[in-house]
C-alpha positions as CSV (number, residue, x, y, z in Angstrom):
1,X,-26.3,3.5,-35.9
2,X,-27.2,0.9,-32.4
3,X,-24.6,-1.9,-32.2
4,X,-26.9,-4.8,-31.3
5,X,-24.4,-7.3,-30.9
6,X,-23.1,-8.2,-27.7
7,X,-18.7,-9.0,-29.3
8,X,-18.6,-5.9,-31.3
9,X,-15.1,-5.1,-33.0
10,X,-14.6,-2.2,-29.8
11,X,-15.3,-5.2,-27.6
12,X,-12.6,-7.5,-29.2
13,X,-10.1,-5.0,-29.4
14,X,-10.6,-3.6,-25.9
15,X,-10.4,-7.6,-24.2
16,X,-7.2,-8.4,-26.0
17,X,-5.8,-5.0,-24.6
18,X,-6.9,-5.1,-21.4
19,X,-5.7,-9.5,-21.4
20,X,-2.0,-8.5,-22.4
21,X,-2.5,-5.3,-19.6
22,X,-3.5,-7.5,-17.0
23,X,-1.3,-10.7,-17.1
24,X,1.8,-8.6,-16.9
25,X,0.5,-6.9,-13.3
26,X,-0.6,-9.5,-12.4
27,X,2.5,-11.4,-12.8
28,X,4.1,-8.4,-10.3
29,X,3.5,-10.4,-6.7
30,X,5.4,-13.4,-8.4
31,X,8.8,-11.2,-8.5
32,X,8.5,-10.4,-4.7
33,X,11.6,-12.8,-3.2
34,X,13.3,-13.2,-6.5
35,X,14.1,-8.8,-6.6
36,X,14.6,-9.0,-2.5
37,X,16.3,-12.0,-2.1
38,X,19.0,-10.7,-5.0
39,X,19.3,-7.5,-2.9
40,X,19.0,-9.2,0.5
41,X,16.2,-6.2,0.6
42,X,13.2,-6.3,3.5
43,X,9.5,-7.7,2.3
44,X,8.8,-4.0,2.7
45,X,11.0,-2.5,-0.1
46,X,8.9,-4.0,-2.8
47,X,5.6,-4.0,-1.5
48,X,6.0,-0.4,-1.2
49,X,6.8,-0.2,-4.6
50,X,4.1,-2.2,-6.1
51,X,1.7,-0.4,-3.6
52,X,2.9,3.1,-5.4
53,X,2.5,1.4,-8.9
54,X,-1.1,0.9,-7.6
55,X,-1.5,4.4,-6.4
56,X,-0.5,5.8,-9.6
57,X,-2.8,3.8,-11.6
58,X,-5.4,5.5,-9.2
59,X,-3.9,9.0,-9.7
60,X,-4.0,7.9,-13.0
61,X,-7.3,6.5,-14.3
62,X,-9.3,9.7,-13.7
63,X,-6.6,12.1,-15.7
64,X,-7.1,8.9,-19.1
65,X,-10.0,9.0,-18.7
66,X,-10.3,12.6,-20.0
67,X,-7.8,12.4,-22.2
68,X,-10.1,9.7,-23.8
69,X,-12.9,12.4,-23.8
70,X,-11.3,15.6,-24.3
71,X,-8.8,13.5,-27.3
72,X,-9.9,10.1,-27.9
73,X,-9.8,6.8,-26.8
74,X,-7.4,5.8,-28.9
75,X,-4.5,8.6,-28.2
76,X,-5.3,7.5,-23.9
77,X,-4.4,3.7,-24.9
78,X,-1.0,4.6,-26.7
79,X,0.7,7.0,-24.5
80,X,-0.6,4.4,-21.9
81,X,1.4,1.7,-23.6
82,X,4.2,3.8,-24.2
83,X,4.2,4.7,-20.3
84,X,4.4,1.1,-19.1
85,X,6.7,0.2,-21.6
86,X,9.1,3.0,-20.7
87,X,8.2,1.8,-16.8
88,X,8.6,-2.0,-17.1
89,X,12.1,-1.3,-19.3
90,X,13.5,1.0,-16.6
91,X,12.6,-1.2,-13.4
92,X,15.0,-3.6,-15.3
93,X,17.8,-1.4,-14.4
94,X,16.9,-0.3,-11.1
95,X,18.8,-2.1,-8.2
96,X,17.9,0.3,-5.2
97,X,14.2,0.5,-4.0
98,X,13.7,3.8,-4.8
99,X,14.4,3.3,-7.9
100,X,11.7,1.0,-8.8
101,X,9.6,2.6,-6.4
102,X,9.3,6.1,-8.5
103,X,9.4,4.0,-11.9
104,X,6.7,2.2,-10.6
105,X,5.3,5.5,-10.8
106,X,5.1,5.2,-14.3
107,X,4.2,1.7,-15.2
108,X,0.4,2.2,-12.7
109,X,0.3,5.1,-15.5
110,X,0.6,2.6,-18.1
111,X,-2.0,0.2,-16.3
112,X,-3.8,3.5,-15.6
113,X,-4.3,3.9,-20.2
114,X,-4.6,0.3,-20.9
115,X,-7.1,-0.7,-18.0
116,X,-10.6,0.0,-17.0
117,X,-11.4,3.1,-16.7
118,X,-10.6,4.2,-20.5
119,X,-11.4,0.4,-22.5
120,X,-15.1,-0.2,-20.2
121,X,-15.8,3.3,-20.9
122,X,-15.4,3.0,-24.8
123,X,-17.0,-1.0,-24.7
124,X,-19.9,1.1,-22.9
125,X,-20.3,3.5,-25.9
126,X,-20.3,1.1,-28.3
127,X,-23.0,-0.8,-26.7
128,X,-26.4,-1.3,-26.9
129,X,-28.5,-0.9,-23.7
130,X,-29.2,-3.8,-24.2
131,X,-26.0,-5.6,-24.1
132,X,-23.6,-2.7,-22.2
133,X,-24.1,-4.3,-18.9
134,X,-22.8,-7.7,-20.4
135,X,-20.3,-6.1,-23.2
136,X,-18.4,-4.7,-19.6
137,X,-18.9,-7.8,-17.6
138,X,-16.8,-9.5,-20.8
139,X,-14.1,-7.0,-20.9
140,X,-13.4,-7.1,-18.0
141,X,-13.3,-11.1,-17.8
142,X,-10.3,-10.4,-19.9
143,X,-8.3,-8.6,-17.5
144,X,-9.7,-12.1,-15.7
145,X,-7.7,-13.9,-18.7
146,X,-4.6,-12.1,-18.7
147,X,-4.4,-12.8,-14.8
148,X,-4.8,-16.9,-15.8
149,X,-1.6,-16.8,-17.6
150,X,0.6,-14.1,-16.0
151,X,1.7,-15.0,-13.1
152,X,2.7,-18.6,-14.2
153,X,4.8,-17.1,-17.7
154,X,6.1,-15.0,-14.8
155,X,7.2,-18.1,-12.9
156,X,8.3,-20.1,-15.8
157,X,10.6,-16.8,-17.7
158,X,12.4,-16.9,-14.4
159,X,13.1,-20.0,-13.9
160,X,14.9,-19.3,-18.4
161,X,15.7,-15.5,-17.3
162,X,16.9,-13.1,-15.2
163,X,13.9,-10.6,-13.5
164,X,15.5,-7.7,-15.3
165,X,14.6,-9.5,-18.8
166,X,11.6,-10.8,-18.1
167,X,10.5,-7.1,-17.2
168,X,11.3,-5.7,-20.9
169,X,9.6,-9.3,-22.6
170,X,6.4,-7.7,-20.7
171,X,7.2,-4.4,-22.4
172,X,7.3,-5.9,-25.0
173,X,4.4,-8.1,-24.7
174,X,2.5,-4.5,-23.8
175,X,3.6,-2.3,-27.5
176,X,2.3,-5.3,-28.7
177,X,-0.9,-5.2,-28.0
178,X,-1.7,-2.0,-30.0
179,X,-1.4,-3.6,-32.9
180,X,-5.2,-3.8,-32.0
181,X,-5.7,-0.6,-31.4
182,X,-7.7,0.2,-34.8
183,X,-10.4,-1.3,-33.3
184,X,-11.2,0.6,-31.2
185,X,-13.3,3.2,-32.7
186,X,-16.2,3.5,-30.4
187,X,-19.6,5.6,-31.7
188,X,-20.6,8.1,-29.3
189,X,-23.3,6.4,-27.5
190,X,-24.2,9.9,-24.8
191,X,-27.8,11.3,-25.8
192,X,-28.1,15.4,-26.9
193,X,-29.1,16.5,-23.2
194,X,-25.3,14.9,-22.4
195,X,-23.8,16.4,-25.2
196,X,-23.9,19.7,-24.2
197,X,-23.4,19.3,-20.1
198,X,-19.5,20.1,-19.3
199,X,-17.6,18.4,-17.8
200,X,-17.5,20.6,-14.8
201,X,-21.5,20.6,-14.3
202,X,-21.0,17.3,-14.0
203,X,-18.9,16.2,-11.8
204,X,-20.1,19.1,-9.8
205,X,-23.8,17.3,-9.7
206,X,-21.7,14.0,-8.6
207,X,-20.2,15.4,-5.8
208,X,-23.3,16.7,-4.4
209,X,-25.0,12.7,-4.3
210,X,-24.2,11.4,-1.8
211,X,-24.9,7.6,-3.9
212,X,-21.7,8.6,-5.3
213,X,-19.8,9.0,-2.3
214,X,-20.8,6.1,-1.0
215,X,-19.4,4.7,-4.2
216,X,-16.5,5.8,-3.6
217,X,-15.9,4.7,-0.6
218,X,-17.2,1.3,-1.0
219,X,-14.8,0.8,-3.9
220,X,-11.9,0.9,-1.2
221,X,-11.8,-2.9,0.3
222,X,-12.1,-3.8,-2.9
223,X,-9.0,-2.5,-3.9
224,X,-7.5,-3.1,-0.6
225,X,-8.0,-6.5,-1.2
226,X,-7.3,-7.6,-4.3
227,X,-3.9,-5.1,-4.2
228,X,-2.8,-7.6,-1.1
229,X,-3.5,-10.9,-2.8
230,X,-1.8,-10.2,-5.8
231,X,1.3,-8.7,-4.7
232,X,1.3,-11.3,-1.0
233,X,-0.5,-13.9,-2.1
234,X,2.3,-15.8,-4.2
235,X,4.7,-15.2,-1.2
236,X,1.9,-15.9,1.8
237,X,1.7,-20.0,0.4
238,X,5.5,-20.4,-0.4
239,X,6.1,-20.3,2.7
240,X,3.0,-21.0,5.2
241,X,1.2,-23.5,3.4
242,X,2.1,-27.2,3.4
243,X,3.5,-29.1,1.3
244,X,2.3,-30.5,-1.8
245,X,2.0,-33.9,-1.7
246,X,4.4,-36.1,-3.9
247,X,2.3,-38.4,-6.4
248,X,-0.4,-35.6,-5.8
249,X,-3.2,-34.7,-8.5
250,X,-0.8,-31.1,-9.0
251,X,2.7,-32.4,-8.7
252,X,1.4,-34.3,-12.2
253,X,-0.1,-31.0,-13.2
254,X,4.1,-30.0,-12.4
255,X,3.5,-27.6,-9.5
256,X,5.4,-29.1,-7.0
257,X,7.0,-26.3,-4.9
258,X,4.7,-23.9,-3.0
259,X,5.9,-21.2,-5.4
260,X,4.4,-22.8,-8.3
261,X,1.4,-23.1,-5.8
262,X,1.4,-19.6,-5.2
263,X,1.8,-18.4,-8.5
264,X,-0.9,-21.4,-10.3
265,X,-3.5,-19.8,-7.2
266,X,-3.5,-15.6,-8.5
267,X,-3.9,-18.4,-12.2
268,X,-7.0,-20.1,-10.5
269,X,-8.2,-16.9,-9.2
270,X,-8.1,-15.4,-13.0
271,X,-9.6,-18.7,-14.3
272,X,-12.6,-18.2,-11.7
273,X,-13.4,-14.9,-11.8
274,X,-13.7,-15.1,-16.0
275,X,-16.9,-16.7,-15.5
276,X,-17.4,-15.1,-12.5
277,X,-17.7,-11.4,-14.2
278,X,-19.6,-12.2,-17.6
279,X,-22.2,-13.5,-14.8
280,X,-21.8,-10.4,-12.8
281,X,-22.8,-8.5,-16.1
282,X,-25.6,-10.6,-16.9
283,X,-27.1,-10.2,-13.2
284,X,-26.5,-6.5,-13.1
285,X,-28.8,-5.9,-16.1
286,X,-32.0,-8.2,-14.4
287,X,-31.1,-6.6,-10.9
288,X,-30.2,-4.4,-9.2
289,X,-26.9,-3.5,-8.8
290,X,-25.8,-1.8,-5.8
291,X,-27.8,-5.2,-3.8
292,X,-25.1,-7.3,-6.2
293,X,-22.5,-5.4,-5.4
294,X,-23.4,-5.6,-1.6
295,X,-24.0,-9.1,-2.1
296,X,-20.5,-9.9,-3.8
297,X,-18.6,-8.1,-1.1
298,X,-20.5,-10.2,1.9
299,X,-19.9,-13.2,0.1
300,X,-15.8,-12.4,0.0
301,X,-16.1,-11.3,3.3
302,X,-17.5,-15.6,4.3
303,X,-14.6,-16.5,1.9
304,X,-11.5,-14.2,3.7
305,X,-12.2,-15.5,7.4
306,X,-12.9,-19.0,6.9
307,X,-9.3,-19.1,4.7
308,X,-7.1,-17.3,7.6
309,X,-8.8,-19.5,10.2
310,X,-8.6,-22.7,8.3
311,X,-5.1,-24.5,8.2
312,X,-3.1,-23.8,5.1
313,X,-2.8,-26.4,2.8
314,X,-2.8,-26.7,-0.9
315,X,-6.6,-28.0,-1.5
316,X,-8.0,-25.2,0.6
317,X,-5.3,-22.2,-1.1
318,X,-6.8,-23.7,-4.3
319,X,-11.1,-23.8,-3.1
320,X,-10.2,-20.5,-1.6
321,X,-8.7,-19.4,-5.1
322,X,-11.9,-20.5,-6.8
323,X,-14.4,-18.4,-4.3
324,X,-11.9,-15.4,-4.3
325,X,-11.7,-15.3,-8.2
326,X,-15.8,-16.1,-8.7
327,X,-15.9,-12.9,-7.0
328,X,-12.5,-10.9,-7.8
329,X,-13.7,-9.1,-10.8
330,X,-17.5,-8.8,-10.0
331,X,-17.3,-6.1,-8.9
332,X,-15.7,-3.8,-11.9
333,X,-19.2,-4.5,-14.2
334,X,-21.7,-3.2,-11.5
335,X,-19.3,-0.7,-9.9
336,X,-18.9,1.0,-14.2
337,X,-22.5,-0.1,-15.0
338,X,-23.9,2.2,-11.9
339,X,-21.6,5.3,-12.5
340,X,-22.7,5.1,-16.2
341,X,-26.8,4.5,-14.9
342,X,-27.1,7.2,-12.4
343,X,-25.1,9.5,-14.1
344,X,-24.9,9.3,-17.9
345,X,-22.5,7.7,-20.5
346,X,-20.7,10.9,-21.9
347,X,-18.5,11.4,-18.6
348,X,-18.1,7.9,-17.5
349,X,-14.5,7.2,-17.7
350,X,-13.8,10.4,-15.5
351,X,-16.1,9.6,-13.1
352,X,-15.5,5.9,-12.9
353,X,-12.0,6.4,-12.7
354,X,-12.6,9.1,-9.7
355,X,-14.3,6.3,-7.6
356,X,-11.5,3.4,-9.4
357,X,-8.8,6.1,-7.0
358,X,-10.8,4.8,-4.1
359,X,-10.3,1.9,-5.5
360,X,-6.4,2.3,-6.1
361,X,-6.0,4.1,-2.3
362,X,-6.9,0.2,-1.0
363,X,-4.9,-1.1,-3.6
364,X,-2.0,1.1,-2.1
365,X,-3.0,0.0,1.3
366,X,-2.9,-3.7,1.0
367,X,0.1,-3.6,-0.7
368,X,2.4,-1.4,1.9
369,X,0.3,-3.0,5.1
370,X,1.0,-7.2,4.2
371,X,4.9,-5.6,3.5
372,X,5.5,-3.4,6.9
373,X,3.3,-5.9,8.6
374,X,4.6,-9.5,7.7
375,X,8.2,-7.7,8.9
376,X,7.0,-7.1,11.7
377,X,5.3,-9.6,12.7
378,X,7.0,-12.1,10.4
379,X,3.4,-13.0,9.1
380,X,0.5,-11.5,6.7
381,X,-2.5,-12.5,9.9
382,X,-3.6,-9.4,10.8
383,X,-3.6,-8.0,7.4
384,X,-5.4,-9.7,6.6
385,X,-8.0,-9.6,8.8
386,X,-8.2,-6.1,8.2
387,X,-9.6,-7.2,4.5
388,X,-11.8,-9.0,5.8
389,X,-12.9,-6.0,8.3
390,X,-13.0,-3.3,5.9
391,X,-15.0,-5.4,3.1
392,X,-17.9,-5.8,5.3
393,X,-17.6,-2.4,5.5
394,X,-18.6,-1.8,1.8
395,X,-21.2,-4.5,1.9
396,X,-23.7,-2.2,4.1
397,X,-22.1,0.7,2.8
398,X,-23.5,0.1,-0.6
399,X,-27.2,-0.9,0.9
400,X,-28.1,3.2,1.0
401,X,-27.7,3.9,-2.5
402,X,-29.9,5.9,-4.2
403,X,-30.0,3.3,-8.0
404,X,-31.4,6.3,-10.0
405,X,-30.7,8.2,-13.1
406,X,-29.6,11.4,-11.8
407,X,-31.8,14.1,-13.6
408,X,-29.5,16.3,-15.8
409,X,-29.3,20.1,-15.3
410,X,-31.0,22.4,-17.2
411,X,-28.2,25.0,-19.9
């Protein structure tokens, strides 16, 4: 039966799981300085662990998407949560950088099982054609809602517990998210023709389509920018920003140090992105998704370029966080909706998961280069300008995409 409501049980349950999963994932940048300081590591060491996490997330996304489509969405989510918790608990015992880098593979796979690829696919199938784009925007915004409190919560917990204990607390949180699993029961929304096609046939059809390649390439810069900012922006603000003025509004809100400002900046990005992703989902139903994507990447390029050319103060950090936050995950409902529109719903999870791998390759490079170039040059300026360049590339590469449904191959 067609679900005409926007807020279905599937959307509500999926949104909560996404929110908790991304609250934890968005907090890893807060651990950069505490972990590096405790073990006297170069910045690149823990950066590589976060980079490996992002790459594992990208590798795991099509795998968990295929598990969901073959054996069920809920099984994929349970496996993801268990893997996520195992990675966090094992990381709490790590004392060498290689251990962190190894265990972050589990964390990355866990994010894949509880993240966009699985959740957005099931939300898409549970939504009507009329509400699908907006529902994808709402689910994506839930991830941003987690980002609002994830980094500040990590900062707060680190004020009372060692980072190892905070990792264990986060493992309990991700397992608790499975309480919402009974709501994840999506009807099959694929057409009879789509159900008759094998996964291999759908994948070959997509791989032969130049538009799929362009979407794949375009998602790279999104991952690069988000990966770098999530992992390094708190540390960048801590070290490069001017002091928070005593008696200012920020100080009155409890943000008295640049360290607290860095964590708050991630929260502000997430807060602004709630509105940004919901609007992107709403707009995706009304206007061309490829042109909206090109516009989002173009605006990101302008915002990032203006920020790095301006002296960094608490005010510019907050302005940048608001502007970038409005564009932060706006690409996700548009990209996933574009994949569903062109190639259908039956294997949306797998097809979007493959595209998302490009996103996570970008995230890997953004996080790793951020730490590596910081250790070489002592600041983040060069890696920031690389992000500006790849953002401009993505704005251009979406323009030739053919936003037209690819016809099914005859059986």
